[in-house]
Structure formats: structure tokens, C-alpha cells
N, C-alpha and C positions, 0 to 999 in steps of 0.2 A: 707760488708754492703755499702750502698750508702752514699756518702758524702752529708750532708744536704746543704752545701754551693755550690755544683756543680749543675748547672741547668739541669733539666731533658730534655730528647729528646722532650717531648711535649711542654715544655716551650720554647725551642729553635725554634721549628717549629712555634709556635704562634708569637714569636718576628719577625721571617722572614716574616710571612704573613702580619703582621702589617706594617713592613718596605716596603713591596711591594705595599701595598695599599697607603702609603704615598708618594711613589715615583711618579714623573710626568710620565704621559703616553707617550709612544713612538709612533710616527706616522710612519708607514712604508714608505720608500722612494718612492715606486711606487704607493702609494694610490692616488686616484683622489681627487682633492679639492671638498669640499662640495658644492660649488656654481656652479658646472658644469651644464649647461643647453643646450639642443639641440633645434634647431628651428623646429617648426612643419612642416610637409610635406605640400607642396602646394596642394590645392585641384585641381582635374582634370580640372575643368572649368577654373581656373586661368592659368594652364599650357597651355591649349588650346588657351586662349586669348593671352598670352605672345608669344606663337609660331606663331600665325597668325600675330601679330604685328611685330615680329622680321623678319619674311619672307617679310612682306611689307617693312620694313626698308632696308633689304638687296636688295630689288628690286629697291631702289633709288640709289644704287651704280653701276656705269657703267664702263666698261673697255673702256678707251678713244680710243682704236684702233678698237673696234668692236661695232657696233651699237646695243648692247643688255646689259641688266643688268647682274651682276655677278651670281645671283641666277639662272636665265634661262640659262646662259652659262654652268652651272654645276660646277662652281668653288667652291661652298660651299659643303664640304664633311660631316661635322658634326656640329650640334648645340646642346649643352647641357645646361640645366638650372638646377642649384642646388636649394636646399630648401631655401637658402639665397638670391635667385634671381640673382645670378652671372651667367653670360653666358660665355661659352667657345666655341669658333668656330675654327674648322680646315678648312682651305681653301687652294686652290692652285692657280696657275697662269697659263695662257695659254702657257707660256714659261718661263723657269728659268731666262732668260735674259730680262724679261719684264721691260720696262723703268719706270714703276710706282710701282715696287716691294716693295720699301721702304715706299711708300705713301698709297697704297691700304689698308693694314691692319689698318691704322689710319682712313681712310674713313669708313671702315666697323665698327670699334670700335665706332666712333662718331655716325654713323647712329643707331646702336643698343643701345647705351647708351641713345639716345633720346627717346626710347620707355618707356612710363610710366610704372613704376614698376620694371624696370631693375636696379639692384644695381651697376653693373659694368660688363665690357666685356674684355675678353682676346682673342686675335686672334693669331693663330699659322699658319704659312705658312708651308705646307707639299707638297712633290712631289711624294709621294707614296700612291696610284697609280698615275702614270702620267696622266695628263689631255689629252683627245683627243676629237674630235668632236662628238663622240657618246654620250657624257655626256650632250650635249645640248638638251634643250627641243624643241618641235616642234615650239613654239613661237620664240625662238632664231634662229632656222634654217630658219624660214620664214623671220625674220628681216635681216639676212645676205645673203639672196637669195640662200639658199641651197636646195630649193625645185624646 
């Protein structure tokens, strides 16, 4: 016969369930915080406006050795605008030994940061693919007398 002082399996299960409910909840280590928010995507009109204004800003930066701006010279390889209005630019130089290699990225950064709506700018100098005169626009070729 069953011992009346010994708890039954049902009673043990009930005590375990109550104890589990009373215990603090564990948060998984890899769970995202509840306050995570993402910025809304920029509308196409705003991307177009920013792009136009950024190109205009880039055209204010000139290579001191060549009478043309860096955009028309084909020194700008990539411009990316993220949803937070940060701009990333990949650019090159006409030659790796360019005397203003240390200064030109700062000129570009300052010019683009002056565009209304731009949160910040990062400029990266790249040399792949290497720059050559075929990257120049007709306007730049005319300015340097290549026609």
C-alpha cells in the first residue's frame, strides 16, 4: 500500500510547476533588446536630391595639378548613401604618388558633409582598378586639351 505521508507523483509535479512559475524568467543570451528600431528607408526623391547635391559638391574639389574637378576626371568610383544619410565614397588618385594624397580625401569629406541632409562622410582611397585617362569625361578632356 501507498504510504500516506509520501507525496504522490501528481503532487510532486504540481510543486515543480509552481516553483517554475515563481522562478525569474531567463533571457536568452542572443535575444535582441526590445528597443531595437531601424531607420526608415529614404524615399527615392530624397536619394535623388542627395545624389545630385553630392555630385555638385564633388565637382567643387579640384586636382591641383589638372584643371578639372575630381568627378569629371573620373576619380570617384563609388558613392553610397545609407538610410541614416551616411555617405561612403571610394575614390582614387591620378597617381599613387599624388602630392595631395593625404589632403584630398579630407577635401572630399568636407565638401560632401556640407550638403544639407548628409549625416557624415567616409572617404576611402582605392587603386583597383587603376585610374587612366579613359575615365575622364568629355568635359575634363576638353579642359585639359585632349581633343
